[in-house]
Backbone bond lengths (Angstrom), bond angles and torsions (degrees), N, CA, C in turn:
res aa  C-N    CA-C-N  psi(-1)  N-CA   C-N-CA  omega(-1)  CA-C   N-CA-C  phi
1 X - - - 1.419 - - 1.434 110.56 -
2 X 1.329 118.88 133.02 1.444 125.73 -172.88 1.524 112.29 -78.60
3 X 1.399 113.97 -35.41 1.487 113.95 -175.29 1.582 106.72 -117.01
4 X 1.269 113.85 107.09 1.512 121.58 -175.51 1.493 108.60 -106.89
5 X 1.291 120.58 -27.12 1.484 123.15 -171.48 1.559 105.14 -122.31
6 X 1.296 116.02 109.54 1.498 120.84 -174.07 1.429 112.50 -123.08
7 X 1.358 118.49 132.73 1.394 126.94 175.51 1.543 110.63 -107.42
8 X 1.325 117.03 130.44 1.361 124.85 173.11 1.559 109.84 -110.53
9 X 1.280 116.10 121.54 1.503 116.86 175.05 1.632 105.64 -108.71
10 X 1.328 110.84 110.17 1.418 116.84 -174.18 1.495 111.58 -157.02
11 X 1.330 117.77 128.86 1.487 118.07 -175.04 1.497 114.15 -89.31
12 X 1.310 117.84 -0.68 1.479 122.98 176.38 1.469 111.10 -94.80
13 X 1.340 115.58 106.33 1.522 119.94 -176.11 1.518 117.33 -61.16
14 X 1.363 113.94 -27.73 1.462 119.26 178.44 1.520 111.48 -72.75
15 X 1.326 115.42 -43.15 1.474 117.57 175.70 1.477 114.18 -70.28
16 X 1.293 116.46 -32.90 1.512 119.62 175.76 1.576 111.38 -67.74
17 X 1.291 117.77 -39.99 1.445 122.73 174.96 1.562 113.21 -58.91
18 X 1.388 115.00 -47.45 1.377 123.25 178.88 1.517 109.70 -62.94
19 X 1.215 117.82 -44.26 1.474 126.10 -178.62 1.562 110.38 -59.08
20 X 1.347 114.88 -49.30 1.461 118.42 -176.28 1.573 107.89 -70.42
21 X 1.282 118.80 -37.91 1.468 123.03 177.85 1.549 107.10 -64.78
22 X 1.300 120.26 -39.43 1.536 119.33 174.83 1.492 111.29 -64.65
23 X 1.308 116.50 -41.04 1.507 115.42 179.45 1.508 111.27 -65.03
24 X 1.343 118.60 -35.88 1.431 118.33 177.10 1.578 113.48 -70.33
25 X 1.328 114.47 -26.98 1.478 118.91 174.27 1.528 111.51 -69.08
26 X 1.355 116.63 -34.16 1.416 120.84 175.34 1.503 113.71 -68.36
27 X 1.345 115.56 -49.86 1.433 120.71 178.90 1.534 109.87 -161.54
28 X 1.262 118.11 122.42 1.490 120.65 -176.32 1.541 113.71 -72.09
29 X 1.334 117.30 -10.73 1.413 122.98 175.68 1.535 115.15 -83.54
30 X 1.329 115.57 -5.88 1.427 121.82 178.83 1.624 104.81 -73.03
31 X 1.275 114.04 129.87 1.525 122.46 179.98 1.555 100.51 -97.68
32 X 1.333 115.24 118.89 1.418 120.17 179.75 1.543 109.85 -126.00
33 X 1.304 112.75 140.65 1.463 120.48 178.05 1.542 108.15 -133.15
34 X 1.337 111.63 154.68 1.497 117.31 -175.04 1.511 108.15 -131.02
35 X 1.320 115.61 131.77 1.451 121.81 170.81 1.471 109.18 -119.94
36 X 1.381 119.95 126.48 1.410 123.49 -176.86 1.597 111.45 -85.34
37 X 1.293 115.92 -7.66 1.526 119.39 178.26 1.502 109.12 -125.53
38 X 1.316 116.92 133.32 1.447 118.80 174.75 1.556 110.84 -63.95
39 X 1.283 117.08 -37.74 1.443 121.67 -178.93 1.568 107.16 -61.73
40 X 1.300 119.32 -50.46 1.500 123.25 178.21 1.485 111.87 -58.54
41 X 1.383 115.33 -40.21 1.463 119.65 -179.63 1.593 109.90 -61.76
42 X 1.274 115.50 -44.50 1.497 119.29 177.24 1.457 112.33 -63.55
43 X 1.310 117.78 -38.37 1.478 119.41 -178.94 1.582 108.55 -64.87
44 X 1.295 115.45 -43.71 1.475 120.95 -177.42 1.487 108.89 -68.60
45 X 1.320 119.05 -44.24 1.482 121.85 176.12 1.367 112.42 -55.63
46 X 1.318 121.01 -45.41 1.561 125.80 -177.99 1.488 107.11 -62.55
47 X 1.286 120.15 -36.84 1.452 121.25 -171.74 1.537 113.32 -93.39
48 X 1.295 119.44 -4.19 1.425 125.97 -171.57 1.508 112.75 -90.99
49 X 1.337 117.44 135.55 1.396 122.16 175.12 1.587 112.87 -83.52
50 X 1.285 112.75 -20.69 1.473 119.49 179.08 1.437 111.66 -113.27
51 X 1.361 118.55 99.95 1.497 122.03 -174.86 1.582 105.49 -80.73
52 X 1.283 114.29 151.25 1.514 115.54 174.00 1.517 111.76 -69.27
53 X 1.303 112.45 155.62 1.527 122.22 171.71 1.441 112.96 -68.28
54 X 1.319 116.25 -31.52 1.440 124.28 -171.65 1.507 111.07 -153.59
55 X 1.401 116.81 143.79 1.471 119.88 174.66 1.477 109.37 -122.49
56 X 1.282 113.44 128.96 1.516 116.96 170.60 1.568 101.28 -103.27
57 X 1.389 112.95 131.48 1.419 116.44 -172.54 1.584 107.46 -128.23
58 X 1.346 114.55 119.23 1.523 118.77 170.69 1.475 107.97 -60.71
59 X 1.277 121.07 129.55 1.463 121.35 -176.50 1.537 107.69 -75.21
60 X 1.241 121.40 -36.27 1.466 123.80 -173.88 1.536 110.61 -96.95
61 X 1.330 117.51 93.09 1.449 117.61 -173.47 1.590 103.47 -125.71
62 X 1.357 117.19 156.54 1.463 121.73 173.03 1.539 110.17 -65.08
63 X 1.315 115.88 154.15 1.472 123.02 176.40 1.518 112.73 79.15
64 X 1.325 118.88 -60.67 1.407 120.99 173.39 1.453 111.05 -147.90
65 X 1.348 117.33 152.39 1.497 119.61 -177.46 1.479 112.19 -89.84
66 X 1.381 116.03 -174.89 1.457 121.64 -176.37 1.507 114.44 -58.67
67 X 1.341 113.04 -36.22 1.585 119.11 179.75 1.514 109.24 -59.74
68 X 1.297 116.05 -49.65 1.496 121.50 -175.49 1.533 107.64 -66.54
69 X 1.402 119.65 -39.82 1.385 122.21 175.09 1.515 111.12 -54.70
70 X 1.349 112.52 -54.39 1.431 120.23 -177.77 1.559 115.48 -55.41
71 X 1.333 113.30 -42.53 1.462 118.91 175.27 1.501 110.31 -55.50
72 X 1.356 116.30 -54.24 1.498 120.40 -178.22 1.432 111.84 -62.13
73 X 1.364 120.70 -43.53 1.403 123.88 176.75 1.530 114.80 -56.33
74 X 1.381 112.33 -47.48 1.474 116.61 -178.06 1.541 112.93 -68.48
75 X 1.364 118.59 -17.07 1.418 123.35 176.62 1.566 112.53 -76.49
76 X 1.321 115.25 -12.32 1.504 119.56 -179.41 1.506 106.87 -99.89
77 X 1.347 115.59 107.85 1.465 121.35 -172.49 1.552 111.49 -53.37
78 X 1.272 122.37 -40.69 1.407 125.05 -174.39 1.553 109.64 -69.76
79 X 1.287 118.35 -19.00 1.446 123.39 -171.25 1.567 113.18 -110.05
80 X 1.293 119.13 -13.85 1.436 121.44 -165.74 1.535 114.69 -68.68
81 X 1.344 117.67 -16.93 1.401 122.09 -177.48 1.553 113.26 -96.97
82 X 1.329 115.80 1.42 1.471 117.29 -179.67 1.544 108.49 -73.18
83 X 1.287 117.35 130.19 1.495 120.08 179.46 1.507 108.13 -66.52
84 X 1.393 113.20 134.21 1.437 119.47 -176.77 1.554 104.75 -123.42
85 X 1.366 114.79 133.34 1.431 121.88 173.44 1.518 109.43 -116.02
86 X 1.268 116.89 115.92 1.481 120.72 174.99 1.509 107.66 -71.11
87 X 1.361 114.27 126.90 1.458 121.76 -167.97 1.606 105.07 -123.49
88 X 1.328 113.24 103.71 1.446 119.07 -174.36 1.550 111.85 -143.44
89 X 1.280 112.14 156.19 1.536 114.24 171.15 1.564 113.24 -89.42
90 X 1.404 114.07 -7.35 1.453 121.27 176.83 1.475 109.56 -105.07
91 X 1.322 117.83 158.38 1.458 118.30 174.69 1.544 108.81 -143.63
92 X 1.299 115.23 52.71 1.470 124.12 -175.83 1.528 113.92 -80.40
93 X 1.376 114.32 -176.08 1.442 119.40 -172.04 1.551 112.27 -65.51
94 X 1.333 119.41 -37.57 1.488 121.27 -177.81 1.515 105.42 -63.66
95 X 1.313 121.31 -38.30 1.440 123.35 -179.78 1.491 111.41 -67.31
96 X 1.366 117.19 -38.91 1.499 120.60 175.61 1.467 109.47 -63.92
97 X 1.353 120.93 -40.92 1.398 124.96 179.72 1.557 111.38 -59.25
98 X 1.293 113.03 -40.47 1.491 117.08 178.12 1.562 111.41 -66.35
99 X 1.246 114.12 -37.72 1.528 116.81 179.29 1.574 110.84 -68.81
100 X 1.288 112.42 -32.90 1.504 116.60 178.37 1.527 108.00 -73.73
101 X 1.354 119.09 -41.01 1.442 119.65 -174.06 1.535 113.03 -71.73
102 X 1.281 119.57 -38.29 1.423 126.65 -173.81 1.501 106.30 -108.04
103 X 1.336 114.09 91.82 1.491 120.93 179.55 1.568 109.61 -59.28
104 X 1.293 113.38 138.31 1.481 120.75 175.77 1.572 110.60 92.43
105 X 1.298 117.35 -9.97 1.442 119.21 176.35 1.513 108.95 -79.13
106 X 1.322 115.99 131.83 1.460 120.00 -179.27 1.498 109.83 -106.18
107 X 1.343 114.39 174.02 1.464 122.20 177.16 1.450 111.67 -124.84
108 X 1.284 117.68 136.24 1.485 121.56 178.02 1.626 104.14 -131.59
109 X 1.281 118.79 125.02 1.409 123.21 175.55 1.451 110.77 -78.35
110 X 1.349 118.28 133.23 1.405 124.52 174.98 1.514 113.06 -59.36
111 X 1.292 117.66 131.18 1.512 120.59 -177.28 1.481 110.22 -100.41
112 X 1.365 116.11 136.14 1.431 119.36 179.12 1.527 111.30 -83.17
113 X 1.318 119.50 -14.56 1.422 126.63 -177.03 1.451 112.97 -107.97
114 X 1.346 118.14 124.91 1.488 121.99 -171.32 1.548 109.83 -60.95
115 X 1.218 120.34 -42.94 1.409 125.11 -174.91 1.604 108.15 -64.22
116 X 1.349 115.00 -43.28 1.474 118.63 178.44 1.579 109.75 -67.58
117 X 1.308 116.42 -35.79 1.455 119.12 -179.07 1.539 108.02 -64.31
118 X 1.382 115.35 -44.10 1.476 120.78 -179.45 1.520 109.49 -60.67
119 X 1.334 115.71 -43.57 1.505 119.51 -179.87 1.563 113.00 -64.49
120 X 1.306 114.68 -40.80 1.482 120.07 -178.80 1.500 109.61 -68.17
121 X 1.362 119.13 -43.55 1.392 122.63 177.95 1.577 110.97 -64.01
122 X 1.295 116.36 -43.75 1.418 119.57 177.23 1.534 111.82 -52.24
123 X 1.359 112.72 -48.99 1.556 118.41 179.49 1.504 112.23 -56.71
124 X 1.368 117.41 -30.60 1.454 120.17 -177.76 1.497 112.26 -86.75
125 X 1.306 113.32 -40.42 1.553 117.63 -173.50 1.505 113.51 -86.00
126 X 1.346 114.25 -34.69 1.493 117.86 -177.81 1.500 106.76 -128.01
127 X 1.336 123.81 63.33 1.430 122.38 -172.83 1.491 112.44 -64.31
128 X 1.261 120.65 -29.07 1.503 119.42 -179.01 1.498 112.53 -64.44
129 X 1.359 117.33 -32.72 1.469 122.35 176.66 1.597 109.23 -69.48
130 X 1.266 116.09 -35.05 1.491 118.76 179.32 1.476 112.46 -66.75
131 X 1.358 117.20 -37.93 1.461 122.04 -176.76 1.529 109.91 -72.33
132 X 1.364 117.43 -31.98 1.426 119.81 -177.74 1.528 115.00 -73.35
133 X 1.352 115.54 -12.54 1.530 119.33 -177.04 1.473 114.07 -61.31
């Protein structure tokens, strides 16, 4: 499995709980962590010796949005190559601008249904299993 250590940055505790539960349903060996603040996530990422393999980032966060988080993240040499997926229930113009500005950043729409969330995450995290179906 390519992505074993996953960070979710999301201020909605219900979405975060569903997300982590879905990751556990995919594979219990996935290490997941959640930060409810983009600012706190950046502080921890800067001070961490073990960077996540992938970051899921809620675009609409207090203090600063996904674009500002991505700018700051990309300024940190040790962290700039971590795959980031913007994770939002909205897909407006500002979100599209972020995707255009930060090459390689993907978008994943938040799912209201747990089984759909698990399926979508499985396709992102374990794509080779999805192809073999």
